[in-house]
C-alpha positions as CSV (number, residue, x, y, z in Angstrom):
1,M,105.2,117.6,80.7
2,K,105.0,114.4,82.7
3,K,102.4,111.6,82.8
4,S,100.4,110.4,85.7
5,I,97.4,108.1,86.3
6,G,95.2,107.6,89.4
7,D,95.5,104.7,91.8
8,N,91.7,104.5,91.5
9,M,92.3,102.9,88.1
10,I,94.1,100.0,89.6
11,P,91.9,96.9,88.9
12,K,89.9,95.6,91.8
13,G,91.5,92.7,93.6
14,W,95.0,94.1,92.9
15,S,97.3,95.3,95.6
16,F,98.7,98.8,95.7
17,E,102.1,97.5,94.9
18,Q,100.8,95.5,91.9
19,G,99.1,98.6,90.6
20,L,102.3,100.7,90.9
21,E,104.3,98.0,89.0
22,L,101.8,98.2,86.2
23,I,101.8,102.0,86.2
24,K,105.6,102.0,85.9
25,K,105.7,99.3,83.2
26,A,103.1,101.3,81.2
27,G,105.5,104.2,81.1
28,F,104.0,106.7,83.5
29,D,106.1,109.0,85.6
30,G,103.8,109.4,88.6
31,V,100.6,108.3,90.3
32,D,97.6,110.4,91.5
33,L,96.4,109.1,94.9
34,W,92.7,109.3,95.6
35,I,91.8,109.7,99.2
36,G,88.5,108.0,100.2
37,E,88.2,106.0,96.9
38,V,90.7,103.2,97.4
39,P,91.1,100.9,100.4
40,W,94.7,101.9,101.1
41,F,94.1,105.6,101.3
42,Q,91.2,106.9,103.5
43,M,90.5,109.9,105.6
44,E,91.4,107.7,108.6
45,T,94.7,106.5,107.2
46,T,97.4,107.5,109.7
47,D,100.4,109.7,108.8
48,T,102.7,106.7,109.2
49,A,100.6,104.6,106.7
50,V,100.5,107.6,104.3
51,F,104.3,107.8,104.4
52,Q,104.5,104.1,103.7
53,L,102.4,104.7,100.6
54,R,105.1,107.2,99.5
55,R,107.8,104.6,100.1
56,A,105.9,102.1,98.0
57,V,105.6,104.7,95.2
58,E,109.2,105.6,95.3
59,N,110.3,101.9,95.4
60,A,108.3,101.5,92.2
61,G,110.3,104.2,90.5
62,L,107.4,106.7,90.5
63,V,106.4,109.9,92.4
64,V,103.1,111.1,93.7
65,S,101.8,113.7,91.3
66,N,98.7,114.8,93.2
67,V,96.2,114.0,96.0
68,S,92.6,113.9,94.7
69,N,89.2,113.1,96.2
70,S,85.7,112.4,95.1
71,L,84.3,112.9,98.7
72,H,83.2,116.5,97.9
73,W,80.3,115.1,95.8
74,K,78.8,113.7,99.0
75,Y,80.2,116.5,101.3
76,P,80.1,119.7,99.1
77,F,81.2,123.1,100.3
78,S,77.9,124.4,99.0
79,S,75.7,122.3,101.4
80,P,73.1,124.1,103.5
81,D,74.2,121.9,106.4
82,P,77.0,123.6,108.4
83,K,78.4,120.2,109.5
84,T,78.7,119.0,105.9
85,R,80.5,122.2,105.0
86,E,82.8,121.8,107.9
87,Y,83.7,118.3,106.8
88,A,84.3,119.5,103.2
89,V,86.9,121.8,104.7
90,R,88.3,118.9,106.7
91,I,88.7,116.8,103.6
92,T,90.7,119.6,102.0
93,V,92.9,120.0,105.0
94,R,93.6,116.3,105.1
95,E,94.5,116.4,101.5
96,I,97.0,119.2,102.1
97,E,98.5,117.3,105.1
98,T,98.9,114.1,103.1
99,A,100.3,116.0,100.1
100,V,103.1,117.2,102.3
101,L,103.8,113.7,103.6
102,L,103.7,112.3,100.0
103,G,106.0,114.9,98.6
104,C,103.7,116.3,95.9
105,E,102.8,119.9,95.2
106,A,99.0,120.0,94.5
107,I,95.6,118.6,95.5
108,L,92.3,118.3,93.7
109,I,89.0,119.4,95.2
110,V,85.5,119.6,93.8
111,P,84.1,123.1,94.3
112,G,80.4,123.5,95.2
113,L,77.4,121.9,93.6
114,V,74.2,123.6,92.5
115,T,71.0,121.6,92.7
116,R,67.2,122.3,92.8
117,D,67.6,122.7,96.6
118,I,70.9,124.7,96.6
119,L,70.6,128.1,95.0
120,Y,73.5,129.3,92.9
121,T,74.1,132.4,94.9
122,D,74.2,130.4,98.2
123,A,76.5,127.8,96.6
124,Y,78.9,130.5,95.4
125,K,79.1,132.2,98.8
126,R,79.5,129.0,100.8
127,T,82.1,127.6,98.4
128,V,84.3,130.8,98.4
129,E,84.1,130.9,102.2
130,G,85.0,127.1,102.5
131,V,88.0,127.3,100.2
132,Q,89.2,130.4,101.9
133,Q,89.3,128.5,105.2
134,A,91.8,126.0,103.7
135,A,93.8,128.4,101.7
136,P,96.1,129.7,104.5
137,L,97.2,126.1,105.3
138,A,97.9,125.5,101.6
139,A,100.0,128.6,101.5
140,R,102.0,127.6,104.6
141,A,102.5,124.1,103.2
142,K,103.2,125.5,99.7
143,I,100.6,123.1,98.3
144,K,98.4,124.3,95.4
145,I,94.6,123.6,95.7
146,G,93.3,122.7,92.3
147,C,89.5,123.3,92.0
148,E,88.1,121.1,89.2
149,P,85.6,122.7,86.8
150,N,82.9,120.2,86.0
151,T,80.1,122.1,84.4
152,C,77.8,119.3,83.4
153,Y,77.6,117.7,86.8
154,Q,78.0,120.7,89.1
155,Q,75.9,123.3,87.3
156,F,78.3,125.7,88.8
157,L,81.1,128.1,87.6
158,L,80.0,127.6,84.0
159,S,82.6,129.6,82.0
160,P,86.3,130.1,82.3
161,R,85.8,133.8,83.0
162,E,83.4,133.0,85.8
163,F,85.8,130.5,87.1
164,S,88.5,133.2,87.1
165,G,86.2,135.5,89.0
166,F,85.7,132.7,91.6
167,L,89.4,132.4,92.0
168,D,89.7,136.1,92.4
169,D,87.1,136.1,95.1
170,V,88.9,133.3,97.0
171,G,92.0,135.5,96.7
172,S,94.9,133.1,97.2
173,P,97.7,132.4,94.8
174,Y,97.6,128.8,96.2
175,V,94.2,128.2,94.8
176,G,93.8,127.5,91.1
177,A,92.0,125.3,88.6
178,H,92.6,121.6,88.0
179,L,91.4,121.5,84.4
180,D,89.7,118.5,82.9
181,T,89.7,118.4,79.1
182,A,86.4,116.6,79.0
183,N,84.5,118.8,81.4
184,A,84.0,122.0,79.4
185,H,82.1,120.4,76.5
186,D,78.6,121.6,77.5
187,L,79.3,125.3,77.4
188,G,82.7,125.7,75.9
189,Y,86.0,124.3,74.7
190,A,89.0,123.0,76.6
191,E,91.5,125.0,74.6
192,Q,89.6,128.2,75.5
193,W,89.6,127.4,79.2
194,I,93.3,126.8,79.0
195,E,94.0,130.1,77.4
196,I,91.9,132.1,79.8
197,L,93.0,130.3,83.0
198,G,96.6,130.0,81.9
199,P,99.0,130.2,84.9
200,R,96.2,129.4,87.3
201,I,96.0,125.8,86.0
202,T,97.5,123.5,88.7
203,Q,97.3,120.2,86.7
204,V,95.3,118.8,83.8
205,H,93.1,115.7,83.7
206,M,93.4,114.2,80.2
207,R,90.1,112.8,78.8
208,D,88.3,113.0,75.5
209,T,84.6,113.7,75.2
210,V,81.7,113.3,72.9
211,F,79.5,116.4,72.4
212,K,75.7,116.1,72.8
213,R,75.6,112.9,74.8
214,G,73.9,112.3,78.2
215,H,75.6,112.9,81.5
216,C,74.8,110.0,83.8
217,D,77.4,107.5,84.7
218,E,75.8,104.8,82.4
219,D,75.9,107.2,79.4
220,T,79.1,109.2,80.0
221,T,80.3,111.8,77.7
222,A,83.9,110.6,78.2
223,I,85.7,108.4,75.7
224,A,89.2,107.3,74.9
225,L,91.7,109.9,73.9
226,F,91.5,110.9,70.2
227,L,88.2,109.2,69.7
228,G,86.0,112.1,70.8
229,D,85.2,115.6,69.7
230,N,88.0,117.5,71.5
231,N,90.3,119.5,69.2
232,W,93.6,118.0,70.5
233,P,95.9,120.1,68.2
234,A,94.2,123.2,69.5
235,I,94.5,122.0,73.1
236,R,98.2,121.3,72.6
237,A,98.7,124.7,71.1
238,A,96.9,126.4,74.0
239,M,99.1,124.6,76.5
240,K,102.1,125.8,74.6
241,K,100.8,129.3,74.4
242,V,100.3,129.6,78.2
243,E,103.6,127.7,78.8
244,Y,101.9,124.9,80.7
245,D,104.6,122.2,81.5
246,G,103.0,120.4,84.4
247,W,101.4,117.0,85.0
248,L,99.0,115.4,82.6
249,V,96.9,113.1,84.7
250,A,95.1,110.4,82.8
251,E,91.5,109.8,83.8
252,P,90.4,107.2,81.3
253,I,86.6,106.8,81.4
254,P,84.9,104.5,80.6
255,R,87.1,101.7,81.7
256,Y,87.9,98.6,79.7
257,H,85.5,95.7,80.5
258,C,88.3,93.2,79.8
259,A,92.1,93.4,79.7
260,R,92.0,96.1,82.3
261,D,95.8,96.4,82.4
262,Q,95.9,97.1,78.6
263,Q,94.1,100.4,79.2
264,F,97.2,101.7,81.1
265,Y,99.5,101.0,78.1
266,D,97.1,102.5,75.6
267,V,96.5,105.7,77.5
268,S,100.3,106.1,78.1
269,V,101.0,105.8,74.4
270,S,98.3,108.4,73.6
271,L,99.8,110.8,76.1
272,D,103.2,110.4,74.5
273,R,101.7,111.4,71.2
274,F,100.1,114.5,72.8
275,I,103.2,115.6,74.6
276,S,105.3,115.2,71.4
277,G,102.8,117.2,69.4
278,R,102.4,114.5,66.7
279,L,98.7,114.9,66.4
């Protein structure tokens, strides 16, 4: 397994190149690029500029592990507005296009959201249809689309078996699950999601979580690795059982209030312990 961390973790005021230098010094193998969340990588960023990002990553001795986005929270596949759904597909298409330019093998998307105004059945149908629109391009490009389960925020696809059924309905080997080890805490356990989804896992976000805590950004369930309630030996055993040997993408939340660069080193060391199995 290899270690990566998102460029959205680079401290504000730092340049992309400064952030890459820190990521390399902290011991990571790759960087996860977040379209729409950092100034250097937006939907409007040209192909030439995207390729320059790849050059900067390679010059730092790293590779791009993944292209991610948080835009689907604002533009969900499940929206009742056809134009919003169309843009959700466009976001995914642009992620695939840039993944090719950046030389990585996978992207992350947020599948549909259920709200008081978006019925579950409608969300399911619209999301399946939206992801199906992008799947042929992913297949031609040989880029895996990783749909991230996030039960506490999405109120959608609430169990690993339901998530498997969703992937069955999408019906493409190039659409899988980008698992987050903190996101299953409401209704299940990360190790069980890993065992059930198995080879359908594209990549894994590494976070710990505290059970029975609120879900708003100011009172997040997330916490530093090994400080929460996740059963990390069981998670490691589940990955070994399903023979997962892909990227472990650090998503440390909450962020350090001070010494922001130190968080990169601390997370990197924790991931080393996880990979080695010394838990």
